[in-house]
VOMAR-400733 format. One record per residue: x, y, z of N, C-alpha, C, O in turn; residue in three letters. Coordinates in steps of 0.2 Angstrom, whole numbers, plus 5000, padded with zeros to 4 digits. Example, Ala and Ser with C-alpha at 12.3 -4.5 7.8 and 13.67 -1.06 7.14 Angstrom:
2
506649725039506249785039506649845039507149835042ALA
506449895035506849955036506450005039506750065040SER
//
This chain:
317
539658016280540158016274540758046276540858096280MET
541358016273541958036275542058116272541758136267ALA
542558146275542658216273543058226267543358176264GLY
543158286264543458296258544258276258544458246253PRO
544558286264545258266264545358186264545858166260GLU
544858146267544958076266544758056259545058006256SER
544258086256544158066249544658086244544758056239ARG
545058146246545658156242546158106242546558086238ARG
546258076248546758026250546557966246546957926243LYS
545957946246545657886242545857896234546157846231LEU
545757956232545957966225546657966224546857946218ALA
547057986229547757976228548057906228548457886225GLU
547657866232547857796233547757756226548057716223TRP
547157776223547057746216547557776211547757736207ARG
547757836211548257856206548957816207549257796203VAL
549057806214549657766215549657696213550157666210ILE
549057666213548957596210549057596203549357556200GLN
548757656200548857656192549557666190549757636185HIS
549957706194550657716192551057656193551457636189ARG
550857616199551257556200551157506195551557476193GLY
550457496193550357446188550657466181550957426178ARG
550757536179551057556173551857536174552157516169ASN
552057546180552857536181552957466180553457446177LYS
552557416182552657346182552557326174552857286172ILE
552057356171551857336164552557356160552657326155LEU
552857416161553357436157553957386158554357366154ARG
554057366165554557316166554457246163554957216162ALA
553857226162553657166159553857166151553957116148SER
553957226148554057236141554757256140555057236134ARG
555057286144555757316143556257276148556157286154ASP
556757246145557257206150557657256154557857236160PRO
557757316152558157366156557757386162557957396167VAL
557057406160556657426166556457366170556457376176ALA
556457306168556457246172556957236177556857226183ARG
557557246174558157246179558157296184558357286190ALA
557957356182557957416187557457406192557557416198LYS
556857376190556357356195556557306200556457306206LEU
556857256198557157206202557657226207557657206213ARG
558057276204558557306209558257346215558557356220ALA
557657376213557357416218556957386223556957406229GLU
556757316222556357286226556857246231557257196229ILE
556957266238557357236242557157166244556557146243PRO
557557126247557357056250556957076256556957126259PRO
556557026259556157036265556557056271557057026272PRO
556357106275556657116281556257116287555657106286THR
556557106293556157096299555857166302556057186307SER
555357186298555057246301555257306297555757316294GLY
554757356297554857416293555057476298555257536295SER
554957476304555157526309555857526311556157476313LEU
556257576309556957586310557057636316556757686316ARG
557357606321557457646327558057696327558657666326ILE
557957756328558557806327558957796334558657776339SER
559557826334559957826340559657866345559657846351GLU
559457926344559157966349558557926352558457936359PRO
558157896348557557856351557857796355557557786360ASP
558357766353558657716357558857736364558757706369ARG
559257796364559457816370558957836375558957826381ILE
558357866372557757886376557457826379557257836385SER
557457776375557157716378557557676384557257656389ALA
558157676383558657646388558657686394558757666400VAL
558557756393558657796399557957796403557957836408ASN
557457756402556857756405556757696409556257666410THR
557357666411557257606415556957616422556957676424LEU
556657566425556357576432556857606437557457596436PRO
556657646442557057676446557557636450558157656451ALA
557357576452557757526456558357496451558857476454PHE
558257506445558857486440559157546437559657536433LEU
559057606439559257666435560057676437560357706432SER
560257656442560957666444561457606442561257546443GLU
561957626438562457566436562757536442562857566447PRO
562857476441563157436447563457376444563357356438PHE
563957346448564157276446564057226451564257236457GLU
563757166450563657116455564357076455564557046450THR
564557066461565157026462565056956460564656926462PRO
565556936456565556866453565956816458566556826458VAL
565556776461565856726466566056666463566456626466THR
565856646457565956586454566156596447565856636443CYS
566656566444566956576438566456556432566556566426ARG
566056506434565556486430564856526430564356506427HIS
564856576433564256626433564156656426564656666422SER
563556666425563356706418563656766418563856786412PHE
563756806424564056866424564856866423565156926422LEU
565056806423565756806422565956806414566556826413ALA
565456806410565556816403565656886402565456936405PHE
566156906397566256976395565557006393565056976390PRO
565457076394564857106392564657096384564057086383PRO
565157086380565057076373564657006372564257006368GLU
564856956376564556896375563856896378563456866375ILE
563756926384563156926386562656966382562056946381ARG
562857016378562457056374562257006368561657016366ASN
562656966366562456926360561956876363561456856359VAL
561956846369561456806371560856836372560256816371ILE
560856906375560156946376559856956369559256956369TYR
560256956363559856966357559456906355558956916351ARG
559656846357559356786356558756776361558256746359TYR
558856796367558456776373557956826374557356806377ALA
558056886372557556946374557256966368557557006364VAL
556556956367556256986362555456976363555256926367ARG
555057016360554357006361554056956356554356936351TYR
553556916358553256866354552856906349552656966349PRO
552756866343552356896338551556886340551456836344THR
551156916337550456906338550156846336549756806339CYS
550456816330550356746328550456696333550056656334ARG
551056706336551256656341550756656348550656606351SER
550656716349550156726355549456696354549256666358LEU
549256706348548556686347548556606345548056576347TYR
549056586342549156506342549156476348548956426349ASP
549556506353549656476360548956476363548756426367TYR
548456526362547856536365547456476362547056436366TYR
547456456356547056406353547356336356546956286357TYR
547956336356548256266359548056256366547856196368ASP
548056306370547756296377547056286377546856246381GLN
546656316373545956296373545856226371545356196374ARG
546156206366546056136363546256086369545956036370GLU
546856096373547056056378546456056384546356006386LYS
546156116385545656116390545056076388544756036392ALA
544856076381544256036379544455966379544055926381LEU
545055946378545255876378545155846385544955796386ALA
545455886390545355866397544655856399544455816403LYS
544155906396543455906398543155836396542755806399ILE
543355816390543055756387543255696391542855646391GLU
543755696395543955636399543655636406543655586409LEU
543355696408542955696414542355666415541955656409ARG
542155646420541455616421540855666419540955726420PRO
540355646416539855696414539455726420539155786419ARG
539555706426539255736432539655796434539355846438SER
540255806432540655866433540455926428540455916422ILE
540455986431540356046427540956056422541456066424ASN
540856046416541356046411541356106406541556096400THR
540956156408540956216404541556256403541856266408LYS
541756266397542356306395542156376394541756386389VAL
542456426397542256496396542556516390543056506388SER
542056556386542356596380542856646381543356656377ARG
542856676387543256726389543856706393544256746396GLN
544056636393544656616397545256646394545356646388SER
545656666399546256706397546856656396546856606399LYS
547356676392547956646391548356656398548456716400VAL
548756616401549156626407549756676405550056656400PRO
549756726408550356776407550956766412550756756418LEU
551556756409552156746413552656796412552756826406ARG
553056806417553656856416554256806414554356756417THR
554556826408555156786406555656776412555856826416PRO
555956716413556356696418556956736418557256746424ALA
557256766413557856796412557756866416558256896418ILE
557156896417557056956420556956946428556856996431LEU
557056886430556956876437557556846441557556816446LEU
558156856438558756826440559056866446559156846451LEU
559256926443559656976448559557046445559357046439CYS
559757096448559657166446560057176440559857216435LYS
560657156440561157176434560857136428560857176422GLN
560657076428560457046422559757076420559657086414ILE
559357096425558757126423558857186419558557206414THR
559257226422559457296419559757286412559457316407ARG
560157236411560457226404559957196399559957216394GLU
559557156402559057126397558557176396558257176390ALA
558257216400557757266399558057316394557657346390LEU
558657326394558957376390558957356382558857396378SER
558957286381558857256375558057256373557857266368PHE
557657236378556957226377556657296375556157296371LEU
556857346379556557416378556657436371556357486368TYR
557257416367557357436360557057386355557257396349CYS
556657336357556357296352555657326350555357366354GLN
555457306345554757336342554257276343554357226341VAL
553757296346553157256347552657266341552457326341PHE
552557216337552157226331551457196332551357136334VAL
550957236331550257216331550057216324549857266321MET
549957156321549857146314549157106313548957096307ASP
548957086318548257036317547857056323548057076328ARG
547157056322546757066327546656996331546856946329ILE
546557006338546456946342545956896339545556916335PRO
545956836341545456786339544756806340544556836345PRO
544356796335543556816335543256746336543056716330TRP
543056726342542656666343541956666340541656716340LEU
541756606338541056606335540556616341540556596346MET
540056666339539556686344539756756348539356786351GLY
540456766348540656836351540456896347540556886341ASN
540256946350540157006345540757046343540657086338PRO
541357026346541957066344542557016346542456966349ALA
543157036343543756996345543856996352543657046356PRO
544256946354544456956362544857016363545257036359LEU
544857036369545257096371545957086371546157026372PRO
546357136369547057126368547357106375547957076375MET
547157136381547457116387547357046389547557026395ASN
546957006385546956926386547656896385547756846387PHE
548056936380548656906378549256946380549856916381PHE
549157006381549757056384549457096390548957136389VAL
549757086395549457126401549457196401549857226397SER
549057236404549057306404549757336406549957386402LYS
550057316411550757346413551257336407551657376406PRO
551257276404551657266398551557316393551957336390THR
550857326391550657366386550957436387551157476383LEU
550857456394551057526396551857536396552057586397GLN
552157476396552957486397553257476390553857486389SER
552857466385553157466378553457536375553157586376LEU
554057526372554357586370554257596362554057656360ARG
554257546359554157546352553657506349553657446350PHE
553157526346552557486344552457506336552457556334VAL
552257446333552057456326551457416325551357366327GLU
550957456323550257436321550157436314550157486311ILE
549957376312549857366304549057356303548857296304LYS
548757406301548057406300547857386293548057426288ILE
547457336292547257316285546557336284546057326288SER
546457376279545757396277545557376270545957366266LEU
544957366269544657346262544757266261544857246255GLY
544757236266544957156265544357126262544357076258ASP
543757136265543157106263542557146262542457196266SER
542057126257541457166257540957156263540657196265VAL
541057086265540557076271540757096278540357096282ASN
541457106279541657126285541957196285542457206281ILE
541757246289542057306289542657306293542657306299ALA
543257306289543857296293544057356298544257346303SER
543857416296544057476300543657466307543957486312GLY
543057446307542657446313542957396318542957406324SER
543257336315543557286319544257316322544357296328VAL
544557346318545257376320545157426326545557436330TRP
544557466325544457516330544357486337544457516342MET
544057426337543957396344544657376347544757386353LYS
545157356343545757336346546157406348546457406353LEU
546057456344546357516345546057546352546457576356LEU
545457546353545157566359545457536365545557566370ASP
545557466365545857436370546557456372546757466377ASP
546957466366547657496367547657566370548057576374LEU
547257606367547257676368546957696375547257736379LEU
546557646378546257656385546857646389546957676394ASP
547257596388547857576392548357626392548657646397ALA
548457646386549057706385548857766388549257816389TRP
548157786388547957846391548057856398548157906401SER
547957796402548157796409548857806410549057846414GLU
549257766406550057776407550357746401550157696398HIS
550857776398551257746392551957766392552157826395ASN
552357726390553057736389553357746382553957736380SER
552857756377552957756370553557806368553457866370LEU
554057786365554557826362554357836354554457896351VAL
554057786351553857796344553357746343553357686345ARG
552857766339552257726337552157736330552057786327LEU
552257676326552257676319551657636317551457586318HIS
551257676313550557646310550657636303550757686299VAL
550557576301550557556294549857546291549557496294VAL
549557576286548957556283549057516277549357536272PHE
548757456277548757406271548057416268547557396270LYS
548057446262547457466259547257416253547657416248LEU
546757386253546557336248545957356244545557396247SER
545857336238545257356234545057426234544557446235ASN
545557466233545457546233545057566227544757616227VAL
544957526222544557546216543857526217543457526212THR
543657496222542957466223542557526227542657526233ARG
542157566224541857616228541357596233541257626239PRO
541057536232540457516236540857496243540557496248ASN
541457466243541757446249542057506253541957506259MET
542357556249542657606253542257666255542457716258TRP
541557656253541057706256541057706263541157766266PHE
541157646266541157646274541857636276541957666281TYR
542257606273542957596275543357666276543757676280GLU
543157706271543457776271543257816278543657856281LEU
542657806280542457836286542757806292542957846297GLU
542857736292543257706298543957726297544257736303ASP
544257736292544957756291545057826294545457846297PHE
544557866293544557946295544457936303544757976306GLU
544057896306543957886313544657866316544857886322LYS
544957816313545557786316546057836316546357846322ILE
546157876311546657926311546557986316546958006320VAL
545857996317545658046322545758026329546058066333GLU
545657956330545857926337546557936339546757956344LYS
546957916334547657916335547957986336548357996340LEU
547758036331547958106332547758136339548158166342ASN
547158116341546958146348547358116353547458146358ASN
547558046353547958016358548658046358548858066364PHE
548958056352549558086352549558166355550058186358GLU
549058196354548958266356548858266364549258306367PHE
548458226366548358226373548858186378548958206384ARG
549058126375549458086379550158066377550558026380HIS
550358096371550958076368551558116372551458166375GLY
552158086372552658106376553058166372553458206375SER
552958176365553258226361552858226355552558186352LYS
552858286351552558296345552958256340553558236340PRO
552558226335552758176330552958106333553358076330GLY
552558096338552658026341552457976336552757916336LEU
551957986332551657936327551957946320551957996318ILE
552257896318552457896311551957856307551657806309GLN
551757886301551257856296551557826290552057846288TRP
551257766288551457736282550857706278550457676282GLU
550857716272550257686268550457646262550957666259HIS
550157586261550357546256549657516253549257506256TRP
549657526246549157506242549257436240549757426236VAL
548857386242548957316240548657296233548057316232LEU
548957266229548657256222548957186220549457176216ASP
548557136222548757066220549457046222549557036228PHE
549957036217550557016219551057066221551657056223GLU
550857136221551257186222550957236227550357236229TYR
551357276230551157336235551557396233552057396231ALA
551157456234551457516232551457566237550957566241TYR
551957596239552057646244551757706242551957736237ARG
551357736246551057806245551457856247551857846252VAL
551457906244551857966246552457986241552858036242GLY
552557946236553057946231552757956224552257916222TYR
552958006220552758006213552857946209552457916205ARG
553457926210553657856207553657806212554057796216ASN
553057766213552957726219553457676220553657646216PRO
553657666226554057616229553657546228553057546231ILE
553957496225553557436224553857376229554457376229ILE
553457336232553657276235553257216233552657226231ARG
553557156234553157096232552657086238552857096244ILE
552057056236551557046240551256976239551156956233HIS
551156936244551356946251552056946254552456916250PRO
552156976259552856976262552856946269552356966273ASP
553256906271553156866278553256916284553156906289PRO
553556976282553757026288553257086287552957106293TYR
553057106281552657166281551957156281551557196284ILE
551757106277550957096276550757026279550656986276TRP
550757026286550756966289549956936289549956876287GLN
549456976290548856946290548256996289548457056290GLY
547656976288547157026287546657016293546756976297SER
546157056292545657066298545256996298544956976303VAL
545156966292544756906292545056836293544756786292ILE
545756846295546156786296545856746302545856676301GLU
545656776307545456736313544656736314544456726320TRP
544356756309543556756309543356686308542756676309VAL
//
């Protein structure tokens, strides 16, 4: 059974939901309140983690040793990429250097799997055509990081200031006891080199599936890799809480929530680079709206949102 602190949090989430519903109800009756609510709800933005300037400097200052010294590569051709001014190169890096989304990683896995099955169907029956459930996605280094030291340094400076968002569990194939490991899609060295990570954990998605226990498997994979080595400057954890008024669902989900928080706090204490490494955020999902926990007058957002509420634990089941 969950402890008193977690039960107090559940009661707080229910109060927030009640206040949020009342705020929307007042807006539906009063034109002034409706206009005020519309002004409070911002348009969708690409992520909720905002990187401060000190964190950005800390991330850039941790480049690999062979790239740590500034240098200029002599330009022997006027058509060379390095002949562009730094401002133009920076604009190109903003478009070319970014982390993939979890959705694109998992879609690519399914595409490759379907292509493998299609090839098998064309082979003679005498050939062994078994496809492994554990076949990995081929992992590749972006070509822009393999050109020269100066381009690699400049590109990594942008990449290290990007946020890698984990908002979905990996594919859960039929017959497997758990989702595929995260290192099938992102290599361990890449996980250990991430500076800014945002994990969006959905709880209370379904009565039949314990969302928390599924997310703990993904967290175990991440924390095992990060416990060996990590370069984290900021870890942002967002809890998306659904069906908070259903006690039969949250009897177990609350225990899992408590275990997840304990795992992350223990990691921060033992392996974090600084106190306060982890930032916490809680949202109560309520049909078409979401309410931010921690405010007496709850912040309201439209739900679903293509950036904040990407997917649930049951999407890939």
